MARFI-295350 format. One record per residue (C-alpha): residue number from 0; residue in three letters; y, z, x. Coordinates in steps of 0.25 Angstrom, whole numbers, plus 5000, padded with zeros to 4 digits. Layout:
residues N
+------+------+------+------+------+
| resi | resn |   yy |   zz |   xx |
+------+------+------+------+------+
|  NUM |  ALA |    Y |    Z |    X |
...
+------+------+------+------+------+
END
This chain:
residues 321
+------+------+------+------+------+
| resi | resn |   yy |   zz |   xx |
+------+------+------+------+------+
|    0 |  MET | 5000 | 5002 | 5000 |
|    1 |  ILE | 5014 | 4996 | 5003 |
|    2 |  ILE | 5026 | 5006 | 4996 |
|    3 |  VAL | 5039 | 5000 | 4995 |
|    4 |  THR | 5049 | 5007 | 4989 |
|    5 |  GLY | 5062 | 5003 | 4983 |
|    6 |  ALA | 5050 | 4993 | 4978 |
|    7 |  ALA | 5060 | 4985 | 4967 |
|    8 |  GLY | 5071 | 4986 | 4974 |
|    9 |  PHE | 5079 | 4973 | 4981 |
|   10 |  ILE | 5071 | 4975 | 4995 |
|   11 |  GLY | 5058 | 4983 | 4993 |
|   12 |  SER | 5055 | 4971 | 4981 |
|   13 |  CYS | 5057 | 4961 | 4992 |
|   14 |  LEU | 5047 | 4969 | 5002 |
|   15 |  ILE | 5036 | 4971 | 4993 |
|   16 |  ASP | 5038 | 4954 | 4989 |
|   17 |  LYS | 5036 | 4954 | 5008 |
|   18 |  LEU | 5024 | 4963 | 5005 |
|   19 |  ASN | 5018 | 4955 | 4994 |
|   20 |  GLN | 5020 | 4941 | 5001 |
|   21 |  GLU | 5012 | 4948 | 5014 |
|   22 |  ASN | 4999 | 4952 | 5003 |
|   23 |  PHE | 5005 | 4967 | 5003 |
|   24 |  ASN | 5002 | 4969 | 4989 |
|   25 |  PHE | 4999 | 4985 | 4987 |
|   26 |  ILE | 5013 | 4990 | 4985 |
|   27 |  ILE | 5018 | 5002 | 4980 |
|   28 |  ALA | 5035 | 4999 | 4976 |
|   29 |  VAL | 5042 | 5012 | 4975 |
|   30 |  ASP | 5055 | 5011 | 4967 |
|   31 |  ASP | 5063 | 5017 | 4955 |
|   32 |  PHE | 5058 | 5005 | 4946 |
|   33 |  SER | 5067 | 5009 | 4935 |
|   34 |  ASN | 5080 | 4997 | 4936 |
|   35 |  PRO | 5071 | 4986 | 4929 |
|   36 |  ARG | 5081 | 4976 | 4938 |
|   37 |  LYS | 5073 | 4980 | 4949 |
|   38 |  ALA | 5060 | 4977 | 4942 |
|   39 |  PRO | 5060 | 4961 | 4946 |
|   40 |  ASN | 5058 | 4966 | 4962 |
|   41 |  LEU | 5045 | 4967 | 4959 |
|   42 |  ALA | 5041 | 4957 | 4949 |
|   43 |  ASN | 5027 | 4949 | 4957 |
|   44 |  LYS | 5026 | 4957 | 4966 |
|   45 |  ARG | 5013 | 4964 | 4971 |
|   46 |  ILE | 5015 | 4979 | 4969 |
|   47 |  GLN | 5003 | 4990 | 4968 |
|   48 |  GLU | 5013 | 5000 | 4962 |
|   49 |  ARG | 5026 | 5006 | 4958 |
|   50 |  VAL | 5029 | 5019 | 4960 |
|   51 |  ASP | 5042 | 5027 | 4956 |
|   52 |  ARG | 5050 | 5030 | 4968 |
|   53 |  GLU | 5052 | 5045 | 4963 |
|   54 |  VAL | 5036 | 5046 | 4963 |
|   55 |  PHE | 5034 | 5039 | 4975 |
|   56 |  PHE | 5030 | 5050 | 4985 |
|   57 |  ASP | 5020 | 5056 | 4976 |
|   58 |  TRP | 5014 | 5043 | 4974 |
|   59 |  LEU | 5013 | 5040 | 4990 |
|   60 |  ASP | 5007 | 5054 | 4991 |
|   61 |  GLN | 4998 | 5050 | 4983 |
|   62 |  ASN | 4993 | 5036 | 4989 |
|   63 |  TYR | 4999 | 5036 | 5003 |
|   64 |  HIS | 4985 | 5034 | 5009 |
|   65 |  GLU | 4987 | 5019 | 5003 |
|   66 |  VAL | 5001 | 5017 | 5007 |
|   67 |  GLU | 5003 | 5008 | 5019 |
|   68 |  PHE | 5019 | 5008 | 5022 |
|   69 |  ILE | 5029 | 5010 | 5015 |
|   70 |  PHE | 5042 | 5004 | 5013 |
|   71 |  HIS | 5054 | 5013 | 5008 |
|   72 |  ILE | 5065 | 5003 | 5003 |
|   73 |  GLY | 5068 | 5009 | 4992 |
|   74 |  ALA | 5083 | 5017 | 4993 |
|   75 |  ARG | 5095 | 5019 | 4985 |
|   76 |  THR | 5104 | 5007 | 4990 |
|   77 |  ASP | 5118 | 5008 | 4984 |
|   78 |  THR | 5127 | 5009 | 4995 |
|   79 |  THR | 5139 | 5013 | 4984 |
|   80 |  GLU | 5130 | 5025 | 4980 |
|   81 |  PHE | 5138 | 5037 | 4985 |
|   82 |  ASP | 5128 | 5049 | 4979 |
|   83 |  ARG | 5122 | 5052 | 4990 |
|   84 |  GLN | 5110 | 5062 | 4985 |
|   85 |  ILE | 5104 | 5049 | 4980 |
|   86 |  PHE | 5104 | 5043 | 4993 |
|   87 |  GLU | 5098 | 5055 | 4998 |
|   88 |  HIS | 5087 | 5056 | 4988 |
|   89 |  LEU | 5083 | 5039 | 4988 |
|   90 |  ASN | 5086 | 5036 | 5004 |
|   91 |  VAL | 5085 | 5050 | 5010 |
|   92 |  GLU | 5076 | 5059 | 5005 |
|   93 |  TYR | 5066 | 5049 | 5000 |
|   94 |  SER | 5064 | 5042 | 5012 |
|   95 |  LYS | 5062 | 5054 | 5020 |
|   96 |  GLN | 5051 | 5055 | 5010 |
|   97 |  ILE | 5045 | 5042 | 5014 |
|   98 |  TRP | 5046 | 5046 | 5026 |
|   99 |  HIS | 5037 | 5058 | 5026 |
|  100 |  ARG | 5027 | 5052 | 5019 |
|  101 |  CYS | 5027 | 5039 | 5028 |
|  102 |  ILE | 5023 | 5049 | 5039 |
|  103 |  GLN | 5014 | 5058 | 5032 |
|  104 |  TYR | 5004 | 5046 | 5027 |
|  105 |  GLN | 5007 | 5038 | 5040 |
|  106 |  ILE | 5013 | 5026 | 5033 |
|  107 |  PRO | 5023 | 5018 | 5040 |
|  108 |  LEU | 5038 | 5016 | 5034 |
|  109 |  VAL | 5050 | 5006 | 5033 |
|  110 |  TYR | 5062 | 5009 | 5026 |
|  111 |  ALA | 5074 | 5005 | 5022 |
|  112 |  SER | 5086 | 5008 | 5030 |
|  113 |  SER | 5100 | 5003 | 5030 |
|  114 |  ALA | 5112 | 4994 | 5036 |
|  115 |  ALA | 5121 | 5005 | 5026 |
|  116 |  THR | 5117 | 5014 | 5038 |
|  117 |  TYR | 5124 | 5006 | 5048 |
|  118 |  GLY | 5139 | 5010 | 5041 |
|  119 |  LEU | 5150 | 5001 | 5046 |
|  120 |  GLY | 5140 | 4998 | 5058 |
|  121 |  GLU | 5150 | 5007 | 5068 |
|  122 |  LEU | 5138 | 5006 | 5076 |
|  123 |  GLY | 5132 | 4992 | 5074 |
|  124 |  TYR | 5122 | 4989 | 5066 |
|  125 |  ASP | 5109 | 4992 | 5078 |
|  126 |  ASP | 5097 | 4998 | 5072 |
|  127 |  ASN | 5096 | 5008 | 5084 |
|  128 |  GLU | 5092 | 5021 | 5080 |
|  129 |  SER | 5099 | 5029 | 5089 |
|  130 |  LEU | 5114 | 5025 | 5081 |
|  131 |  ILE | 5107 | 5029 | 5067 |
|  132 |  PRO | 5112 | 5044 | 5067 |
|  133 |  GLN | 5127 | 5038 | 5070 |
|  134 |  LEU | 5125 | 5028 | 5059 |
|  135 |  LYS | 5138 | 5029 | 5049 |
|  136 |  PRO | 5134 | 5024 | 5035 |
|  137 |  LEU | 5145 | 5022 | 5025 |
|  138 |  ASN | 5138 | 5026 | 5011 |
|  139 |  PRO | 5128 | 5036 | 5006 |
|  140 |  TYR | 5116 | 5024 | 5004 |
|  141 |  GLY | 5119 | 5022 | 5021 |
|  142 |  ASP | 5119 | 5037 | 5024 |
|  143 |  SER | 5107 | 5038 | 5017 |
|  144 |  LYS | 5098 | 5025 | 5024 |
|  145 |  ASN | 5105 | 5032 | 5037 |
|  146 |  GLU | 5102 | 5045 | 5035 |
|  147 |  PHE | 5088 | 5042 | 5033 |
|  148 |  ASP | 5087 | 5033 | 5043 |
|  149 |  ASN | 5092 | 5045 | 5055 |
|  150 |  TRP | 5081 | 5054 | 5047 |
|  151 |  ALA | 5071 | 5045 | 5052 |
|  152 |  LEU | 5074 | 5045 | 5064 |
|  153 |  GLU | 5075 | 5061 | 5066 |
|  154 |  GLN | 5060 | 5061 | 5060 |
|  155 |  GLU | 5051 | 5066 | 5070 |
|  156 |  ARG | 5039 | 5062 | 5061 |
|  157 |  LYS | 5041 | 5048 | 5059 |
|  158 |  PRO | 5031 | 5038 | 5049 |
|  159 |  PHE | 5022 | 5031 | 5060 |
|  160 |  PHE | 5031 | 5017 | 5056 |
|  161 |  TRP | 5044 | 5018 | 5050 |
|  162 |  ALA | 5057 | 5009 | 5050 |
|  163 |  GLY | 5070 | 5010 | 5042 |
|  164 |  LEU | 5078 | 4996 | 5041 |
|  165 |  LYS | 5092 | 4995 | 5040 |
|  166 |  PHE | 5091 | 4984 | 5031 |
|  167 |  PHE | 5106 | 4976 | 5030 |
|  168 |  ASN | 5112 | 4966 | 5020 |
|  169 |  VAL | 5099 | 4964 | 5012 |
|  170 |  TYR | 5100 | 4951 | 5000 |
|  171 |  GLY | 5089 | 4943 | 4994 |
|  172 |  PRO | 5080 | 4943 | 4982 |
|  173 |  ASN | 5076 | 4955 | 4973 |
|  174 |  GLU | 5091 | 4961 | 4972 |
|  175 |  TYR | 5095 | 4958 | 4959 |
|  176 |  HIS | 5097 | 4972 | 4955 |
|  177 |  LYS | 5105 | 4979 | 4965 |
|  178 |  ASP | 5119 | 4974 | 4960 |
|  179 |  ARG | 5128 | 4977 | 4970 |
|  180 |  MET | 5120 | 4983 | 4982 |
|  181 |  ALA | 5114 | 4968 | 4981 |
|  182 |  SER | 5117 | 4958 | 4992 |
|  183 |  VAL | 5130 | 4951 | 4994 |
|  184 |  ILE | 5121 | 4938 | 4992 |
|  185 |  PHE | 5115 | 4945 | 4979 |
|  186 |  HIS | 5131 | 4945 | 4975 |
|  187 |  ALA | 5135 | 4932 | 4981 |
|  188 |  TYR | 5126 | 4925 | 4973 |
|  189 |  ARG | 5130 | 4932 | 4958 |
|  190 |  GLN | 5145 | 4931 | 4962 |
|  191 |  ILE | 5143 | 4916 | 4965 |
|  192 |  CYS | 5135 | 4912 | 4954 |
|  193 |  GLN | 5143 | 4920 | 4944 |
|  194 |  SER | 5158 | 4915 | 4951 |
|  195 |  GLY | 5156 | 4904 | 4961 |
|  196 |  HIS | 5163 | 4913 | 4969 |
|  197 |  MET | 5158 | 4924 | 4980 |
|  198 |  LYS | 5167 | 4937 | 4983 |
|  199 |  LEU | 5166 | 4943 | 4997 |
|  200 |  PHE | 5174 | 4956 | 5003 |
|  201 |  ARG | 5189 | 4951 | 5010 |
|  202 |  SER | 5189 | 4957 | 5025 |
|  203 |  HIS | 5196 | 4969 | 5028 |
|  204 |  ASN | 5194 | 4968 | 5043 |
|  205 |  PRO | 5202 | 4959 | 5051 |
|  206 |  ASP | 5190 | 4956 | 5060 |
|  207 |  PHE | 5181 | 4952 | 5047 |
|  208 |  ALA | 5188 | 4938 | 5040 |
|  209 |  ASP | 5183 | 4937 | 5024 |
|  210 |  GLY | 5171 | 4936 | 5021 |
|  211 |  GLU | 5166 | 4937 | 5035 |
|  212 |  GLN | 5163 | 4952 | 5035 |
|  213 |  MET | 5146 | 4954 | 5038 |
|  214 |  ARG | 5134 | 4958 | 5036 |
|  215 |  ASP | 5120 | 4957 | 5041 |
|  216 |  PHE | 5113 | 4949 | 5030 |
|  217 |  VAL | 5098 | 4950 | 5028 |
|  218 |  TYR | 5088 | 4944 | 5018 |
|  219 |  VAL | 5079 | 4952 | 5010 |
|  220 |  LYS | 5067 | 4944 | 5014 |
|  221 |  ASP | 5071 | 4947 | 5030 |
|  222 |  VAL | 5068 | 4962 | 5027 |
|  223 |  VAL | 5055 | 4962 | 5022 |
|  224 |  ASP | 5049 | 4953 | 5033 |
|  225 |  VAL | 5055 | 4964 | 5042 |
|  226 |  CYS | 5048 | 4976 | 5033 |
|  227 |  SER | 5034 | 4969 | 5032 |
|  228 |  PHE | 5036 | 4969 | 5048 |
|  229 |  LEU | 5040 | 4982 | 5052 |
|  230 |  MET | 5026 | 4984 | 5040 |
|  231 |  HIS | 5016 | 4975 | 5050 |
|  232 |  HIS | 5025 | 4981 | 5062 |
|  233 |  ARG | 5024 | 4997 | 5062 |
|  234 |  ARG | 5028 | 5000 | 5072 |
|  235 |  ASN | 5043 | 5003 | 5079 |
|  236 |  SER | 5048 | 5011 | 5069 |
|  237 |  GLY | 5062 | 5014 | 5066 |
|  238 |  ILE | 5074 | 5009 | 5059 |
|  239 |  TYR | 5077 | 4995 | 5061 |
|  240 |  ASN | 5090 | 4984 | 5055 |
|  241 |  LEU | 5085 | 4975 | 5046 |
|  242 |  GLY | 5094 | 4964 | 5044 |
|  243 |  SER | 5097 | 4950 | 5046 |
|  244 |  GLY | 5105 | 4952 | 5062 |
|  245 |  LYS | 5115 | 4941 | 5058 |
|  246 |  ALA | 5127 | 4948 | 5051 |
|  247 |  ARG | 5134 | 4936 | 5043 |
|  248 |  THR | 5145 | 4934 | 5033 |
|  249 |  PHE | 5147 | 4938 | 5020 |
|  250 |  ARG | 5154 | 4923 | 5019 |
|  251 |  ASP | 5141 | 4918 | 5025 |
|  252 |  LEU | 5135 | 4926 | 5013 |
|  253 |  ALA | 5144 | 4918 | 5004 |
|  254 |  VAL | 5143 | 4906 | 5006 |
|  255 |  ASN | 5128 | 4905 | 5009 |
|  256 |  THR | 5127 | 4910 | 4995 |
|  257 |  PHE | 5135 | 4900 | 4989 |
|  258 |  ARG | 5127 | 4888 | 4997 |
|  259 |  ALA | 5115 | 4895 | 4992 |
|  260 |  LEU | 5121 | 4891 | 4978 |
|  261 |  GLY | 5125 | 4878 | 4981 |
|  262 |  LEU | 5139 | 4883 | 4980 |
|  263 |  GLU | 5152 | 4881 | 4988 |
|  264 |  PRO | 5157 | 4895 | 4994 |
|  265 |  LYS | 5168 | 4902 | 4985 |
|  266 |  ILE | 5171 | 4917 | 4991 |
|  267 |  ASP | 5183 | 4925 | 4986 |
|  268 |  PHE | 5187 | 4937 | 4994 |
|  269 |  VAL | 5187 | 4950 | 4988 |
|  270 |  ASP | 5195 | 4964 | 4995 |
|  271 |  THR | 5184 | 4973 | 5000 |
|  272 |  PRO | 5183 | 4985 | 4990 |
|  273 |  ALA | 5193 | 4997 | 4997 |
|  274 |  ASP | 5182 | 5006 | 4996 |
|  275 |  ILE | 5174 | 5001 | 5004 |
|  276 |  ARG | 5182 | 4992 | 5015 |
|  277 |  ASP | 5182 | 5004 | 5025 |
|  278 |  LYS | 5165 | 5003 | 5026 |
|  279 |  TYR | 5164 | 4988 | 5023 |
|  280 |  GLN | 5156 | 4982 | 5032 |
|  281 |  TYR | 5161 | 4971 | 5040 |
|  282 |  TYR | 5149 | 4967 | 5047 |
|  283 |  THR | 5134 | 4971 | 5049 |
|  284 |  GLN | 5122 | 4965 | 5058 |
|  285 |  ALA | 5110 | 4970 | 5062 |
|  286 |  ASN | 5103 | 4972 | 5075 |
|  287 |  MET | 5088 | 4967 | 5071 |
|  288 |  ALA | 5084 | 4968 | 5087 |
|  289 |  LYS | 5077 | 4981 | 5083 |
|  290 |  ILE | 5068 | 4974 | 5073 |
|  291 |  ARG | 5067 | 4961 | 5081 |
|  292 |  SER | 5062 | 4970 | 5093 |
|  293 |  ILE | 5049 | 4976 | 5087 |
|  294 |  GLY | 5046 | 4961 | 5082 |
|  295 |  TYR | 5051 | 4954 | 5071 |
|  296 |  GLU | 5054 | 4941 | 5073 |
|  297 |  ARG | 5056 | 4937 | 5059 |
|  298 |  PRO | 5070 | 4929 | 5059 |
|  299 |  PHE | 5079 | 4934 | 5050 |
|  300 |  THR | 5085 | 4925 | 5038 |
|  301 |  SER | 5100 | 4918 | 5039 |
|  302 |  LEU | 5108 | 4922 | 5028 |
|  303 |  GLU | 5108 | 4907 | 5023 |
|  304 |  ASP | 5093 | 4907 | 5022 |
|  305 |  GLY | 5094 | 4920 | 5016 |
|  306 |  ILE | 5104 | 4918 | 5004 |
|  307 |  THR | 5099 | 4904 | 5000 |
|  308 |  ASP | 5086 | 4911 | 5001 |
|  309 |  TYR | 5091 | 4922 | 4991 |
|  310 |  VAL | 5100 | 4912 | 4983 |
|  311 |  THR | 5090 | 4901 | 4981 |
|  312 |  ASN | 5079 | 4908 | 4979 |
|  313 |  TYR | 5080 | 4919 | 4972 |
|  314 |  LEU | 5096 | 4920 | 4967 |
|  315 |  LYS | 5096 | 4908 | 4960 |
|  316 |  ALA | 5082 | 4909 | 4955 |
|  317 |  ASP | 5085 | 4924 | 4950 |
|  318 |  LYS | 5072 | 4926 | 4957 |
|  319 |  TYR | 5065 | 4939 | 4964 |
|  320 |  LEU | 5057 | 4940 | 4978 |
+------+------+------+------+------+
END
């Protein structure tokens, strides 16, 4: 059995698809299944059992001897949520319980961290574990992810294999339910279809022209490929970046979304809201040397190819992975 938490969500459901492609069909899907908008993410997936996240630990205590691997992808990911108790429960304490059981039951673990831990990038975007205690996230979500990363590194007892993955700006199929937390590409597609235009934030930094703010956008299919690699690799435990390794501008993103729709770009610029202006990231780029150093060799999908695949084969067709 392979356990995937956050199974009905964006990355979790895409990971199950990847596992099914590799003929892993005894999947235990763990989530809060109460949101009907997430149900299509698991349609046609081969899953052995669905387990509500609130009873998962009781289930695991009874069935651990059959579990081969845990992917802990589930988390509260809303960067605009400021109730720290929610993050403490779902992102920190819940993750600690999984960690302890992976030690107790000798189960290897991959868990989701986040590039939100890097804050404004004052220390760069290198997955050097010695720098993690010095990082300054910008919101409670990033704080919770960094808190668990630090806690994991401090533990004397660890699972025999574990990896934390700092996801950068992930986009791709199965994010229909995410509303405002969906990727910029998803929102670009919706804006263009509705109005023929796309709005981007104006730059308030003299070092960047309007639309030239840069992010590391990574296609979800690449993300789950790395997850699969680590499941088979099971060596070199630690915390790893997971981006494309190449920063691209929001203008690039917009132009390629228009192109995938067969339209000429029409981009409008609006002021960045004053309440987030001083915390706005103008540049992120994952240093991917560490995951490469342990043998991951597959190329990452270019922004052009990723947007074309996402728009053409999923968004326009209203399809799921």
